[in-house]
C-alpha positions as CSV (number, residue, x, y, z in Angstrom):
1,M,0.0,0.0,0.0
2,Q,1.3,3.4,-1.0
3,R,1.7,5.8,1.9
4,N,0.2,9.3,1.8
5,L,3.2,11.5,2.6
6,D,1.0,14.5,2.6
7,L,-0.8,13.5,5.8
8,R,-0.6,16.3,8.3
9,Y,0.9,15.3,11.7
10,V,0.9,17.3,14.9
11,V,3.2,16.1,17.7
12,I,2.4,17.5,21.1
13,G,5.4,17.8,23.4
14,A,9.1,18.2,22.6
15,G,10.4,15.9,25.3
16,M,12.1,12.6,24.8
17,S,9.3,10.9,23.0
18,G,8.1,13.9,21.0
19,I,11.6,14.4,19.6
20,L,11.7,10.7,18.7
21,A,8.3,10.8,16.9
22,S,9.2,13.9,14.9
23,I,12.5,12.4,13.8
24,R,10.9,9.1,12.8
25,L,8.0,10.8,10.9
26,R,10.4,13.0,8.9
27,E,12.7,10.1,8.2
28,A,9.7,8.2,6.8
29,G,9.2,11.1,4.3
30,Y,6.1,12.8,5.8
31,R,6.2,16.4,4.6
32,H,3.9,18.1,7.1
33,V,5.0,17.6,10.7
34,T,4.4,20.2,13.3
35,L,5.9,20.0,16.8
36,L,4.2,22.0,19.6
37,E,5.9,22.6,22.9
38,K,4.5,24.6,25.8
39,A,8.0,25.7,27.1
40,H,10.8,27.8,25.7
41,T,12.8,24.8,24.5
42,I,12.9,21.1,24.2
43,G,13.7,18.5,26.9
44,G,10.5,17.7,28.8
45,T,11.3,16.4,32.3
46,W,15.0,17.0,31.8
47,R,14.3,20.7,31.1
48,E,11.9,21.0,34.1
49,N,14.1,19.2,36.7
50,R,17.4,20.8,37.6
51,Y,17.7,19.9,41.3
52,P,21.0,19.0,42.9
53,G,22.0,15.4,42.4
54,L,19.7,14.8,39.4
55,N,20.7,11.9,37.3
56,C,19.1,9.1,35.3
57,D,18.9,5.9,37.2
58,V,19.2,3.6,34.2
59,P,22.6,3.2,32.4
60,A,23.3,6.3,30.2
61,H,24.0,4.3,27.1
62,A,20.6,2.6,27.5
63,Y,18.9,5.9,28.0
64,T,20.0,7.0,24.5
65,Y,18.2,6.8,21.1
66,S,19.4,3.7,19.3
67,F,20.1,5.7,16.2
68,A,22.0,8.5,18.0
69,P,24.6,7.0,20.3
70,N,26.5,9.4,22.6
71,A,30.1,8.7,23.4
72,E,30.4,11.7,25.7
73,W,28.5,10.5,28.8
74,S,30.7,11.4,31.9
75,S,29.5,8.4,34.0
76,Y,27.5,5.2,33.9
77,L,24.4,7.0,35.2
78,A,24.2,10.3,33.4
79,P,23.6,13.6,35.3
80,G,20.5,15.5,34.3
81,P,22.2,18.5,32.6
82,E,24.1,16.2,30.3
83,I,20.8,14.5,29.3
84,Q,19.3,17.8,28.5
85,D,22.4,18.7,26.4
86,Y,22.0,15.4,24.6
87,F,18.4,16.1,23.6
88,E,19.3,19.7,22.6
89,D,22.1,18.2,20.4
90,V,19.8,15.6,18.8
91,T,17.2,18.3,18.1
92,D,19.8,20.4,16.3
93,R,21.3,17.5,14.5
94,F,18.0,16.4,13.0
95,G,16.8,19.9,12.2
96,L,13.7,19.8,14.4
97,R,13.7,23.5,15.4
98,E,12.4,24.3,11.9
99,I,9.2,22.5,12.7
100,A,9.0,23.3,16.4
101,H,6.8,26.0,17.8
102,F,7.7,27.0,21.4
103,G,5.5,28.7,24.0
104,Q,2.5,26.9,22.5
105,E,0.7,25.0,25.3
106,V,-2.1,23.0,23.8
107,D,-5.5,24.1,25.0
108,S,-7.8,21.8,23.0
109,C,-7.9,19.0,20.4
110,T,-11.2,18.6,18.5
111,Y,-12.1,16.0,15.9
112,A,-14.7,16.7,13.2
113,D,-15.2,15.3,9.7
114,G,-11.9,13.4,9.7
115,V,-9.8,16.3,10.8
116,W,-8.3,17.3,14.2
117,T,-8.1,20.9,15.1
118,V,-5.5,21.7,17.7
119,T,-5.5,25.1,19.4
120,T,-3.0,26.5,21.8
121,K,-3.3,29.0,24.7
122,A,-1.2,31.4,22.7
123,G,-3.8,31.5,19.9
124,M,-2.2,29.1,17.4
125,T,-4.5,26.8,15.4
126,V,-3.3,23.8,13.4
127,E,-5.3,21.2,11.5
128,A,-4.0,17.6,11.4
129,D,-4.9,14.3,10.1
130,V,-3.0,12.6,12.9
131,V,-2.2,13.8,16.4
132,I,0.6,12.2,18.5
133,T,0.5,13.3,22.1
134,A,4.0,12.9,23.7
135,T,3.3,15.0,26.8
136,G,4.8,12.6,29.2
137,V,3.9,12.1,32.9
138,L,6.4,14.1,34.9
139,H,5.5,17.7,34.3
140,H,2.6,18.5,36.7
141,P,4.2,18.8,40.1
142,R,2.2,17.4,43.0
143,M,2.2,19.7,46.1
144,P,1.6,17.9,49.4
145,E,-1.4,18.7,51.5
146,I,0.4,19.5,54.7
147,E,-1.2,21.9,57.2
148,G,0.8,25.2,57.5
149,L,2.9,24.8,54.4
150,D,2.3,28.4,53.4
151,S,3.3,29.6,56.9
152,F,6.9,28.5,56.7
153,A,9.2,31.5,57.2
154,G,12.1,30.0,55.2
155,T,12.2,28.8,51.5
156,V,9.9,26.1,50.1
157,A,10.9,24.6,46.8
158,H,9.5,21.8,44.7
159,S,12.2,19.7,43.1
160,A,10.6,20.3,39.6
161,R,10.7,24.0,40.1
162,W,14.2,24.4,41.3
163,D,15.9,27.8,41.5
164,E,19.6,27.1,40.9
165,S,20.5,30.3,42.8
166,T,19.0,28.8,46.1
167,P,21.7,28.9,48.8
168,L,22.5,25.4,50.2
169,D,25.8,25.4,52.0
170,G,25.5,25.6,55.8
171,R,21.7,25.7,55.8
172,R,19.3,23.5,57.7
173,I,17.4,21.5,55.0
174,G,14.4,19.2,55.1
175,V,13.7,16.9,52.1
176,I,10.1,15.6,52.0
177,G,9.7,12.5,49.8
178,S,11.5,9.1,49.6
179,G,11.3,8.4,45.8
180,S,14.3,8.6,43.5
181,T,14.3,12.4,43.6
182,G,14.4,12.5,47.4
183,V,17.2,10.0,47.5
184,Q,19.2,11.8,44.9
185,L,18.7,15.1,46.8
186,V,19.8,13.7,50.1
187,S,22.9,12.2,48.5
188,A,23.8,15.5,46.9
189,L,23.1,17.7,49.9
190,A,24.8,15.7,52.7
191,G,28.0,17.4,53.6
192,R,26.8,20.7,52.3
193,A,23.9,21.3,54.6
194,A,24.6,22.1,58.3
195,R,21.7,19.7,59.1
196,L,19.8,17.5,56.7
197,G,16.5,15.8,57.5
198,H,15.0,13.2,55.1
199,F,11.2,13.0,55.9
200,Q,9.8,9.8,54.7
201,R,6.2,8.6,54.8
202,S,7.6,5.2,54.1
203,P,11.2,4.1,53.5
204,Q,12.2,2.5,50.2
205,W,14.1,-0.6,49.2
206,I,17.4,0.5,47.7
207,M,19.0,-1.4,44.8
208,P,22.8,-0.8,44.7
209,M,24.1,0.5,41.4
210,P,27.7,1.9,41.2
211,N,27.9,5.2,39.2
212,T,31.3,4.7,37.8
213,P,32.8,7.7,35.9
214,Y,34.0,7.2,32.4
215,T,37.6,8.1,31.7
216,E,38.7,10.1,28.7
217,E,40.3,6.9,27.4
218,Q,36.9,5.1,27.6
219,R,35.1,8.0,25.9
220,E,37.7,8.0,23.1
221,A,37.1,4.2,22.7
222,F,33.4,4.8,22.5
223,R,34.0,7.5,19.7
224,R,36.1,5.1,17.7
225,D,34.0,2.0,18.1
226,P,30.2,2.4,18.6
227,A,30.0,-1.3,19.2
228,L,31.4,-0.6,22.6
229,I,28.4,1.6,23.3
230,D,26.1,-1.2,22.3
231,A,28.0,-3.5,24.6
232,V,26.9,-1.3,27.5
233,R,23.4,-0.7,26.1
234,Y,22.8,-4.4,25.7
235,D,25.0,-5.6,28.6
236,P,23.9,-9.1,29.6
237,D,23.8,-8.1,33.3
238,Y,21.6,-5.1,32.7
239,Q,19.3,-7.0,30.4
240,A,19.1,-9.8,33.0
241,N,18.0,-7.2,35.5
242,V,15.3,-6.0,33.2
243,L,14.0,-9.6,32.6
244,R,14.3,-10.4,36.3
245,F,12.2,-7.4,37.3
246,T,9.6,-8.2,34.6
247,A,9.3,-11.8,35.8
248,G,9.3,-10.8,39.4
249,I,6.4,-8.4,39.3
250,I,4.4,-10.9,37.2
251,K,5.1,-13.7,39.6
252,P,5.8,-12.4,43.1
253,D,6.8,-15.8,44.4
254,S,9.2,-16.5,41.5
255,E,12.9,-17.2,41.8
256,E,13.5,-13.8,40.0
257,M,11.6,-11.9,42.8
258,H,13.6,-13.9,45.4
259,I,16.8,-12.7,43.8
260,I,15.6,-9.0,43.8
261,E,14.6,-9.3,47.5
262,T,17.9,-10.9,48.5
263,I,19.9,-8.1,46.8
264,V,18.0,-5.3,48.5
265,H,17.8,-7.0,51.9
266,D,21.6,-7.7,51.8
267,N,22.2,-4.1,50.7
268,L,20.4,-2.8,53.8
269,E,21.9,-5.3,56.2
270,Q,25.5,-5.0,55.0
271,S,25.5,-1.2,54.4
272,V,24.0,0.2,57.6
273,A,25.9,-0.5,60.8
274,D,23.6,1.1,63.4
275,P,20.7,-1.4,64.1
276,V,18.3,1.4,65.1
277,L,18.9,3.3,61.9
278,R,18.7,0.1,59.9
279,E,15.2,-0.5,61.2
280,R,14.2,3.1,60.5
281,L,15.3,2.5,56.9
282,R,13.5,-0.9,56.5
283,P,10.3,-0.8,54.5
284,N,7.2,-2.7,55.7
285,Y,6.4,-4.0,52.2
286,R,8.0,-6.3,49.7
287,A,10.5,-5.2,47.2
288,A,9.0,-4.1,43.8
289,C,5.7,-3.1,45.4
290,K,6.9,0.4,44.5
291,R,9.4,1.5,41.9
292,L,12.8,0.4,43.0
293,I,15.3,3.1,44.0
294,F,18.7,2.8,42.5
295,S,21.5,4.5,44.3
296,P,25.3,4.1,44.6
297,D,25.6,5.8,48.0
298,Y,22.3,6.6,49.8
299,Y,22.9,4.2,52.8
300,Q,26.4,5.5,53.2
301,V,25.3,9.1,53.1
302,V,22.5,8.8,55.7
303,Q,25.0,7.5,58.2
304,Q,27.0,10.7,58.1
305,H,26.9,13.1,61.0
306,G,24.2,15.8,60.6
307,V,21.9,13.6,58.5
308,D,18.6,12.5,60.1
309,I,16.1,9.9,58.9
310,V,12.6,11.0,60.0
311,I,9.8,8.5,59.7
312,E,7.5,10.0,62.2
313,G,4.6,11.5,60.3
314,I,4.5,15.2,59.5
315,E,1.8,16.8,61.7
316,R,2.1,20.3,60.3
317,I,4.6,22.9,59.1
318,E,5.2,26.0,61.3
319,P,7.2,29.2,60.5
320,Q,10.3,27.7,62.1
321,G,10.1,24.2,60.5
322,I,8.4,20.8,60.5
323,R,6.5,19.5,63.5
324,T,6.3,15.7,63.5
325,S,3.7,13.5,65.2
326,D,6.0,12.8,68.1
327,G,5.9,16.6,69.0
328,V,9.4,17.4,67.8
329,L,10.0,20.6,65.9
330,H,12.7,20.2,63.2
331,E,13.9,23.8,62.7
332,L,14.8,24.4,59.1
333,D,15.8,27.1,56.6
334,L,14.8,25.3,53.4
335,I,12.1,22.7,52.7
336,I,12.4,20.8,49.4
337,L,9.3,19.0,48.2
338,A,10.3,15.8,46.4
339,T,6.7,14.9,46.3
340,G,6.4,13.9,42.7
341,F,3.9,14.6,40.0
342,H,0.3,14.1,38.9
343,A,1.4,11.2,36.7
344,D,-2.2,10.4,35.5
345,R,-2.8,13.7,33.7
346,F,-0.9,13.0,30.4
347,I,-2.3,15.6,27.9
348,R,-4.7,17.0,30.4
349,P,-5.8,19.7,31.3
350,A,-6.1,20.2,27.5
351,V,-9.7,19.4,26.4
352,V,-9.8,16.6,23.9
353,T,-13.1,15.9,22.1
354,G,-13.3,13.0,19.7
355,R,-15.9,11.5,17.3
356,G,-19.5,12.3,18.2
357,G,-18.5,14.6,21.0
358,A,-16.6,11.9,23.0
359,S,-14.8,13.5,25.9
360,L,-11.4,12.4,27.1
361,D,-12.2,13.7,30.5
362,D,-15.3,11.5,30.6
363,M,-13.3,8.5,29.2
364,W,-10.7,8.9,32.0
365,R,-13.1,9.9,34.8
366,D,-12.1,6.8,36.9
367,H,-8.6,6.3,35.6
368,A,-6.4,6.9,32.5
369,T,-6.4,4.0,30.1
370,A,-5.6,3.2,26.5
371,Y,-5.5,0.3,24.2
372,N,-1.9,-1.1,24.2
373,A,-1.0,2.3,25.8
374,I,-1.4,4.1,22.4
375,S,-5.0,4.6,21.4
376,L,-8.6,5.0,22.4
377,P,-12.0,4.3,20.8
378,D,-13.8,7.3,19.3
379,F,-10.5,9.2,19.1
380,P,-9.5,8.4,15.5
381,N,-5.8,8.9,14.6
382,F,-5.0,10.2,18.1
383,F,-2.1,8.4,19.5
384,F,-0.1,8.4,22.8
385,L,3.6,7.8,23.3
386,N,4.4,6.7,26.8
387,G,0.7,7.0,27.4
388,P,-1.4,5.2,30.0
389,T,0.4,2.0,31.2
390,G,3.2,2.9,28.9
391,P,5.8,4.2,31.4
392,V,7.3,1.2,33.2
393,G,9.3,1.6,36.4
394,N,13.0,0.9,36.3
395,F,13.3,0.5,32.5
396,S,14.6,3.0,29.9
397,L,11.5,4.9,28.6
398,I,13.5,5.6,25.4
399,D,13.4,1.9,24.7
400,V,9.6,1.9,25.5
401,A,9.0,4.9,23.2
402,E,11.1,3.4,20.3
403,R,9.2,0.1,20.5
């Protein structure tokens, strides 16, 4: 069947998957591809997140487009700014800025008579035969509902709205949240803060993963021989971890899950010397019930002088700091909210209206869903990348998007 190369495509979102879709569509010969981005540049979550200690927690060479290897990663787990630079470079290399429109947050997508009309809050209107929404999941920060949050006399900052001019050295800092972001922040701030408290609603199982720097000699070898990059990307040990995790979450009593649990239990037992601290760090649920946290040094960091693990619930925030349920006031200068995102919004709050007036908000009233994570009935030629059930914990989302 001959393809209609004059089909009009609109790609919403210039993060990792939107860049990918735009490159692949143009490589396939489609002449009319429009890329809409709400912000001032590309990058998605790597543009939004700039907090101290930010890095990808899958191997850098696995978090890279298969067709655009990068020999310049500084370490096994790439720091966030390098990832943003990588996406900027790929965007320029493939000429995407000529089809990109920045500052164009999509307000609505409406289907009628075989055509999608996409409008933005800035007043732009584009007609399309096909819409690909690549808006991701980590871009609507979730603010915690904690009494007195607005009363704090110091600085409150969400990790996804980080001001890089925020002073850190010698300050009393509280980090709320025990996901990957909270763990990375604590690892980065220990030794800089005068006092550092990690406030955890529930501790996490930590999977050890060394973050070995690449030497200049190794990077030169990567430049000369891309097969060495593929050897990291498709490393049998890394691939075995992927398969092990997949099998483990499907069959919780499997040998694969037993291996995962043994690794994280041993990591806790062997890394934390103080038995009281060890129990404060021990989750009360099985490994893989939540996304595993990968860290090369978290258990070592929290044993340093001046670092506190706080598992008592937060009762309220006062002008001087955080009051926990045991009555203790933790006096602070800076509170960092590592409290995540509204990961179920996807393209929302944009209003999407499909065939016969079908409403995406109504379709997703109970929960976001999609057929094979990419499409919905009554929304013809409207597709998701890393849509509902698409993002999978502890795997490279570039691999998911490419597939």
